[in-house]
C-alpha positions as CSV (number, residue, x, y, z in Angstrom):
1,M,0.6,-25.6,5.5
2,N,-1.7,-24.3,2.2
3,I,-4.0,-21.8,2.0
4,R,-6.6,-21.2,-0.3
5,S,-6.3,-17.0,-0.6
6,M,-4.7,-14.1,1.7
7,L,-7.3,-11.1,3.1
8,I,-4.5,-8.3,3.9
9,V,-6.9,-5.2,5.9
10,A,-4.7,-1.8,5.5
11,D,-4.9,1.6,6.3
12,D,-3.8,3.5,3.6
13,L,-4.0,3.0,0.2
14,S,-0.3,3.1,-0.5
15,G,0.1,0.5,2.1
16,A,-2.1,-1.7,0.9
17,A,-0.8,-1.6,-2.6
18,D,3.3,-2.4,-1.5
19,C,2.1,-5.4,1.4
20,A,0.5,-6.6,-1.6
21,I,2.9,-6.6,-4.3
22,A,4.6,-9.3,-3.3
23,F,2.3,-11.7,-3.7
24,A,1.3,-10.1,-7.2
25,G,5.5,-10.6,-8.6
26,A,5.0,-14.3,-6.9
27,G,1.9,-15.1,-9.6
28,R,-1.0,-14.4,-7.3
29,R,-3.5,-12.4,-8.8
30,T,-4.2,-9.4,-6.1
31,V,-6.7,-7.4,-6.5
32,V,-6.6,-3.8,-4.2
33,T,-10.3,-2.5,-3.3
34,L,-11.1,0.5,-2.3
35,A,-14.4,-0.7,-0.6
36,T,-14.4,-3.1,2.4
37,S,-18.2,-5.4,1.3
38,G,-19.2,-6.4,-2.0
39,V,-15.8,-8.1,-3.0
40,M,-16.1,-11.4,-2.6
41,G,-18.4,-12.2,-5.0
42,T,-15.8,-10.5,-7.6
43,A,-13.0,-12.3,-6.0
44,A,-14.5,-15.9,-6.1
45,E,-15.8,-15.6,-9.6
46,D,-12.4,-14.0,-11.1
47,N,-10.1,-16.1,-8.8
48,V,-8.1,-13.4,-6.9
49,D,-5.9,-14.9,-4.6
50,V,-4.8,-11.8,-2.8
51,I,-7.8,-9.2,-1.3
52,A,-5.8,-6.3,-0.1
53,A,-8.6,-4.3,1.1
54,D,-8.2,-0.2,2.2
55,T,-10.0,0.6,4.9
56,D,-9.5,4.7,5.5
57,T,-8.7,4.5,9.2
58,R,-5.2,6.3,8.9
59,R,-6.8,9.9,10.1
60,L,-10.2,8.3,12.3
61,S,-10.5,8.1,15.7
62,P,-8.7,4.9,17.4
63,Q,-12.5,3.5,18.0
64,D,-13.8,4.2,14.7
65,A,-10.5,2.8,12.9
66,A,-10.8,-0.7,15.7
67,Q,-14.7,-0.8,14.4
68,R,-13.8,-0.2,10.3
69,T,-11.1,-2.3,10.6
70,A,-13.3,-5.6,12.5
71,D,-16.1,-4.8,10.1
72,A,-14.0,-5.1,6.8
73,F,-12.4,-8.8,8.1
74,N,-15.7,-10.0,9.4
75,A,-17.2,-8.6,5.7
76,L,-14.4,-10.5,4.1
77,S,-13.3,-13.7,5.4
78,A,-13.4,-16.4,4.0
79,P,-13.0,-20.6,4.3
80,G,-9.0,-21.0,3.9
81,R,-8.6,-17.1,4.0
82,R,-5.3,-16.2,6.3
83,L,-5.7,-12.5,7.6
84,Y,-2.4,-10.4,7.3
85,K,-3.1,-7.2,9.0
86,K,-1.1,-4.6,7.5
87,I,1.0,-1.6,9.2
88,D,2.9,1.5,8.6
89,S,6.8,0.2,9.3
90,T,7.0,3.9,10.7
91,L,4.2,2.6,13.4
92,R,2.0,5.9,11.7
93,G,-2.1,5.9,11.8
94,N,-4.4,3.8,14.6
95,W,-2.6,0.4,14.3
96,T,-2.8,-1.0,17.5
97,A,-6.5,-0.4,18.4
98,E,-6.8,-2.0,15.0
99,V,-4.9,-5.3,16.3
100,A,-6.7,-5.2,19.2
101,A,-9.9,-5.6,17.5
102,L,-8.9,-8.5,15.3
103,Q,-7.1,-10.7,18.0
104,P,-10.3,-11.7,19.8
105,L,-11.4,-12.7,15.7
106,A,-8.0,-14.2,14.8
107,G,-6.0,-15.4,17.4
108,L,-2.6,-14.5,17.8
109,A,-1.0,-11.5,16.5
110,I,2.3,-12.1,15.6
111,V,3.5,-8.5,14.8
112,A,6.3,-7.7,12.9
113,P,6.8,-4.6,11.2
114,S,10.3,-4.5,10.0
115,F,11.0,-3.9,6.0
116,P,15.1,-4.4,6.0
117,A,14.5,-3.3,1.9
118,T,13.7,0.5,2.6
119,G,15.8,1.2,6.1
120,R,13.0,0.0,8.8
121,T,14.2,-2.9,11.4
122,L,13.1,-3.9,14.7
123,H,15.7,-4.5,17.3
124,Q,14.0,-4.8,21.4
125,A,10.5,-3.9,20.3
126,R,11.6,-0.7,19.1
127,V,11.9,0.6,15.1
128,L,15.2,2.1,13.5
129,V,15.0,3.8,10.6
130,H,19.0,3.5,8.8
131,G,20.0,2.0,12.0
132,E,18.2,5.4,14.0
133,P,15.8,6.1,16.8
134,L,12.3,6.2,14.1
135,E,11.5,9.3,17.6
136,N,14.8,10.9,15.8
137,T,12.9,11.2,12.6
138,D,11.0,13.9,11.3
139,T,7.9,11.6,10.2
140,W,7.5,10.5,14.1
141,K,8.4,14.4,15.1
142,L,5.3,15.6,12.9
143,E,2.7,13.5,14.1
144,N,3.6,11.5,17.6
145,A,6.1,14.3,18.9
146,G,7.0,13.3,22.9
147,R,5.6,9.4,22.4
148,P,7.4,6.4,22.4
149,A,8.0,4.5,19.8
150,N,8.0,1.1,21.5
151,V,5.8,-1.6,19.7
152,R,5.5,-3.7,23.2
153,T,4.2,-0.7,24.7
154,M,2.1,0.6,22.7
155,L,-0.1,-2.8,22.3
156,E,-0.1,-2.6,25.9
157,E,-1.7,0.7,26.0
158,A,-4.0,-0.8,23.7
159,G,-5.1,-3.2,26.0
160,L,-2.9,-6.1,24.8
161,R,-0.6,-8.5,26.6
162,C,2.2,-9.1,24.2
163,E,5.3,-10.9,24.7
164,S,9.0,-10.9,22.5
165,I,11.0,-12.5,20.5
166,D,15.0,-11.4,19.8
167,V,17.1,-11.9,16.6
168,D,18.6,-14.6,18.5
169,A,15.2,-17.0,19.1
170,L,14.4,-16.5,15.8
171,R,17.8,-17.6,14.1
172,G,18.0,-20.8,16.9
173,N,16.4,-24.2,17.1
174,I,13.4,-23.9,14.6
175,N,11.8,-26.8,16.9
176,A,12.4,-24.2,19.6
177,L,10.9,-21.1,18.2
178,L,7.3,-23.2,17.3
179,H,7.0,-24.6,21.2
180,R,7.6,-20.4,22.0
181,I,4.8,-19.8,19.4
182,K,2.8,-22.2,20.8
183,A,3.2,-21.7,24.4
184,T,3.4,-17.7,24.2
185,A,-0.7,-18.4,22.9
186,A,-1.3,-21.4,25.7
187,Q,-0.4,-18.5,28.6
188,G,-2.5,-15.9,26.9
189,V,-0.3,-14.1,25.5
190,Q,-2.4,-12.1,22.6
191,A,0.8,-10.2,20.7
192,L,3.8,-11.8,19.5
193,I,6.3,-9.1,18.6
194,V,9.2,-10.5,16.8
195,D,12.9,-9.0,15.9
196,A,14.6,-8.8,12.9
197,H,17.3,-6.8,11.0
198,S,17.3,-8.6,7.6
199,G,15.1,-10.4,5.3
200,G,16.8,-13.5,6.1
201,D,15.0,-12.8,9.8
202,L,11.8,-12.3,8.4
203,Q,11.5,-15.1,6.2
204,R,12.8,-17.2,9.4
205,L,9.8,-15.8,10.5
206,A,7.4,-16.7,7.9
207,Q,8.6,-20.4,7.3
208,A,7.5,-21.1,11.6
209,T,4.5,-19.4,11.4
210,T,3.1,-21.2,8.3
211,L,3.9,-24.2,9.5
212,L,1.7,-23.8,12.2
213,D,-1.8,-25.2,11.8
214,P,-4.1,-23.0,12.4
215,F,-7.1,-24.4,13.7
216,E,-4.8,-25.6,16.3
217,H,-3.0,-22.6,16.8
218,P,-4.5,-19.8,14.9
219,L,-2.7,-16.8,14.0
220,F,-2.6,-13.6,11.8
221,W,0.2,-11.8,11.0
222,V,0.6,-7.9,11.5
223,G,3.3,-6.2,9.3
224,S,4.5,-4.4,6.3
225,G,5.6,-5.2,3.7
226,G,8.8,-6.5,4.6
227,L,7.5,-9.9,6.5
228,A,4.3,-10.1,3.6
229,R,6.6,-10.6,0.5
230,E,8.2,-13.1,3.1
231,L,5.4,-15.3,3.0
232,A,4.8,-14.5,-0.6
233,S,8.4,-16.0,-1.4
234,L,7.4,-19.2,-0.1
235,P,6.3,-21.9,-3.0
236,D,3.9,-24.2,-1.2
237,L,1.8,-21.1,0.3
238,F,-1.3,-21.5,-1.5
239,D,-3.4,-24.5,-2.7
240,A,-3.4,-23.4,-6.2
241,P,-0.4,-22.6,-9.2
242,P,1.3,-19.8,-9.5
243,R,-0.6,-17.6,-12.7
244,E,1.1,-15.7,-15.7
245,A,2.4,-12.6,-15.7
246,V,-0.4,-9.7,-16.5
247,V,1.0,-6.9,-18.8
248,H,-0.6,-3.3,-19.3
249,E,-0.8,-2.0,-22.4
250,K,0.8,2.0,-23.2
251,Q,-2.6,4.7,-22.9
252,E,-2.9,7.0,-24.9
253,G,-2.6,10.5,-22.9
254,A,-0.8,12.4,-20.2
255,I,1.7,10.8,-17.5
256,L,-0.3,13.0,-14.3
257,V,2.0,12.6,-11.4
258,L,0.5,13.7,-8.3
259,V,2.7,14.2,-4.9
260,G,1.2,14.4,-1.6
261,S,3.3,14.1,0.5
262,L,5.4,16.7,1.9
263,S,8.0,14.3,3.2
264,A,12.1,15.0,2.8
265,V,11.8,12.1,0.4
266,S,9.2,13.4,-2.0
267,E,11.0,16.6,-2.1
268,R,14.5,14.9,-3.4
269,Q,12.1,12.1,-5.4
270,C,10.4,15.3,-7.4
271,A,13.6,17.4,-7.7
272,M,15.2,13.8,-9.6
273,L,11.8,13.7,-11.8
274,R,11.9,17.3,-12.4
275,E,15.6,17.2,-14.0
276,R,15.7,13.9,-15.6
277,A,12.3,13.4,-17.4
278,R,11.8,17.0,-18.1
279,V,8.3,17.4,-16.6
280,S,6.8,20.6,-15.5
281,E,5.8,21.4,-12.6
282,L,3.0,22.8,-10.3
283,I,2.8,23.0,-7.0
284,V,-0.9,24.2,-5.4
285,P,-1.4,27.0,-3.0
286,P,-2.8,24.8,0.4
287,A,-5.0,28.1,1.1
288,V,-6.7,27.4,-2.5
289,L,-7.0,23.6,-1.6
290,R,-8.8,24.3,1.7
291,V,-11.1,26.4,0.2
292,G,-12.2,24.1,-2.8
293,S,-14.0,25.4,-5.4
294,E,-15.1,28.9,-4.0
295,H,-11.6,29.8,-3.9
296,A,-11.0,32.6,-6.5
297,D,-7.8,31.3,-8.3
298,W,-10.2,27.4,-8.1
299,R,-10.7,28.0,-12.2
300,A,-7.8,29.4,-13.0
301,W,-5.7,26.3,-11.0
302,Q,-7.7,24.3,-12.8
303,S,-7.6,25.6,-16.4
304,K,-3.5,25.5,-15.9
305,I,-3.8,21.3,-15.4
306,G,-6.1,21.3,-18.1
307,D,-3.6,23.3,-20.2
308,Y,-1.1,20.5,-20.0
309,L,-2.8,17.7,-19.6
310,E,-5.7,17.7,-22.8
311,R,-1.6,18.4,-24.5
312,H,-1.3,15.6,-23.7
313,L,2.3,17.1,-21.6
314,D,3.2,15.0,-18.8
315,L,2.3,17.2,-15.5
316,L,3.9,16.9,-12.0
317,V,1.3,18.4,-9.3
318,R,2.1,18.9,-5.9
319,I,0.7,20.5,-3.2
320,G,2.4,23.4,-1.0
321,R,2.9,24.1,2.5
322,D,2.8,27.1,4.3
323,D,2.6,27.7,8.0
324,A,-1.1,27.4,8.7
325,F,-0.1,23.3,7.8
326,D,-1.9,20.9,9.5
327,P,-0.8,16.9,9.5
328,A,-4.6,16.1,10.4
329,E,-6.2,18.5,6.8
330,G,-3.9,16.1,4.8
331,A,-7.1,13.7,3.8
332,H,-9.2,17.4,2.5
333,L,-6.1,18.4,0.7
334,S,-5.9,15.2,-1.1
335,T,-9.5,15.4,-2.0
336,S,-9.7,18.8,-3.3
337,L,-6.8,18.1,-5.6
338,A,-8.5,14.9,-6.7
339,A,-11.2,17.8,-7.6
340,L,-8.7,20.3,-9.0
341,V,-7.4,17.2,-12.0
342,T,-11.0,15.1,-12.2
343,P,-12.6,17.5,-15.3
344,H,-9.0,17.0,-17.1
345,F,-8.4,12.8,-15.7
346,R,-9.3,11.7,-18.9
347,H,-6.5,12.9,-21.0
348,V,-4.2,11.2,-18.4
349,G,-2.6,7.9,-19.6
350,G,-0.3,7.2,-16.6
351,L,-0.7,7.7,-12.7
352,I,1.4,7.9,-10.1
353,A,0.7,8.8,-6.9
354,T,3.1,9.0,-3.9
355,G,0.8,8.8,-0.7
356,G,-2.4,6.9,-0.1
357,E,-4.6,9.7,0.5
358,T,-3.9,11.3,-2.6
359,A,-3.8,7.9,-4.3
360,R,-7.6,7.3,-3.2
361,A,-9.1,10.4,-3.5
362,M,-7.5,10.7,-7.6
363,L,-8.9,6.6,-7.5
364,S,-11.9,7.2,-5.9
365,A,-13.0,10.9,-7.8
366,A,-12.0,9.5,-11.0
367,G,-14.6,6.4,-10.6
368,I,-11.7,3.2,-10.3
369,D,-12.6,1.3,-7.0
370,S,-10.2,-2.0,-7.7
371,L,-7.0,-2.6,-9.0
372,D,-5.6,-5.0,-10.3
373,L,-1.8,-5.1,-9.3
374,L,0.7,-6.5,-11.8
375,S,4.8,-5.4,-10.5
376,E,7.2,-3.9,-8.5
377,I,9.4,-1.2,-9.7
378,E,11.2,-1.1,-6.3
379,A,10.7,-2.1,-2.9
380,G,7.1,-0.1,-2.0
381,V,6.3,1.2,-5.6
382,A,4.1,-0.9,-6.9
383,V,2.2,-0.8,-10.6
384,A,-1.4,-1.4,-10.8
385,R,-4.1,-1.3,-13.8
386,P,-8.0,-0.6,-13.0
387,C,-10.2,-3.8,-12.5
388,G,-13.2,-4.8,-14.7
389,R,-14.9,-2.7,-17.1
390,H,-11.9,0.1,-16.3
391,A,-9.1,-2.1,-17.8
392,A,-8.3,-0.3,-21.0
393,R,-7.9,3.2,-18.4
394,P,-4.4,4.4,-16.9
395,A,-1.4,2.3,-15.6
396,I,-1.7,3.1,-11.9
397,V,1.8,3.5,-9.9
398,T,1.2,4.2,-6.1
399,K,3.9,4.6,-3.4
400,A,4.1,5.7,0.1
401,G,5.3,9.5,0.8
402,A,8.5,8.7,3.0
403,F,9.1,5.2,0.8
404,G,11.7,5.2,-2.0
405,S,15.3,5.9,-3.3
406,E,15.6,9.6,-4.5
407,H,14.9,7.5,-8.3
408,A,11.5,6.2,-7.5
409,L,9.6,8.5,-9.6
410,F,11.5,9.1,-12.2
411,G,11.7,5.5,-12.3
412,A,7.8,4.8,-12.2
413,W,7.6,7.6,-15.5
414,E,10.5,5.5,-17.2
415,H,8.4,2.5,-16.6
416,L,4.9,4.1,-17.9
417,Q,7.0,5.3,-20.7
418,R,8.1,2.0,-21.4
419,L,5.0,-0.2,-21.5
420,P,4.3,-1.9,-24.5
421,Q,2.2,0.1,-27.1
422,P,-1.3,-2.1,-27.6
423,A,-1.2,-4.9,-30.8
424,Q,-3.4,-3.6,-33.9
425,P,-6.1,-5.5,-34.5
426,T,-5.4,-8.6,-37.2
427,L,-7.7,-8.4,-40.8
428,R,-8.9,-11.3,-41.4
429,T,-9.0,-11.3,-45.2
430,S,-12.6,-10.9,-46.2
431,D,-12.0,-7.2,-44.0
432,A,-8.6,-6.4,-46.4
433,A,-10.3,-7.6,-49.7
434,T,-13.0,-4.8,-48.6
435,N,-10.3,-2.3,-48.1
436,T,-8.7,-2.3,-51.1
437,H,-12.0,-1.5,-52.9
């Protein structure tokens, strides 16, 4: 099966980027957009192969998230454009309501949240993180205490009729697997949950599902960056040949690292960045961010940040934590953090943003509404450049808060340091002669 283009619908910015980056790495022009309307014209003009739309629905009510997701699909769908619903590999957000809203529009949901490269696998419809049940992780306890991390249970609670495929069936005869998928859809099943323990399992699923005629057997994929990268690796998935890689040149200014995530993973990544890159750090108290510009210390914090950036000194800025912290206030704190930085953003030559809400808030404040994805530093850590009129703006690295090795932030900082210098313009002979007088 060849397709003209792919539409990825994600509920946060870092998720959209880490899901779509595999397509960019496979030579596909891939754009991440913060808007969910008005993109199709740009995509058609610029021959975009993959559009990854951030609907920013992670913190909405399930009903509002479902409606916005369906609206995004209706606005961005096109003939020959297949749908990939990106979900968090640790099942955060309103993903079940969003899948339920898309299913009547796009067909059978093939649900495979595994991302083995980051330690997330699915066994008997339950998510494991480095082999441990998701329910035992701090991330799950913080936002979903007392709820089971069972994919089938969660989808059935959203009203979908489900079936499951275990690893043995996935790894068995390909014709039997195809027959199973077809029969499942014919029986009125709306979501097919597929266990996967390895990248090879996801590759098998990608190969099988792309053999099915989308007109006879309409389906869409529901997964994290794991299944997306296996689809992207298929050599004949798209009609058009791959494109040459685009390299973003180094921009003058400081490298700014914004960390909105409070995960233990982010804490370790920040520690390595401070130790190895000798980057200065500012931790902004949540109390300042909650009140915003009316807080007595607001201008002092804005001046501290500006003092580093205006001198082109690399800087790590983090959101602190206190006893009043509530995960639901993440978007508000990120928006305030971006407001602190905005007056000095023109001095930023490279941006590294950890946490989708943090990345979206900073880009929105800077007037950047879409990104060209360029490359991947490690699994889930994507490098991009602003699109269009912002093309000369800083290179941007996005990373989900709980993703990445301890090396991730330092590796991103090193990558931005090593970008090629801008080429010097070549003087014409007449210009050179003029300059000698």
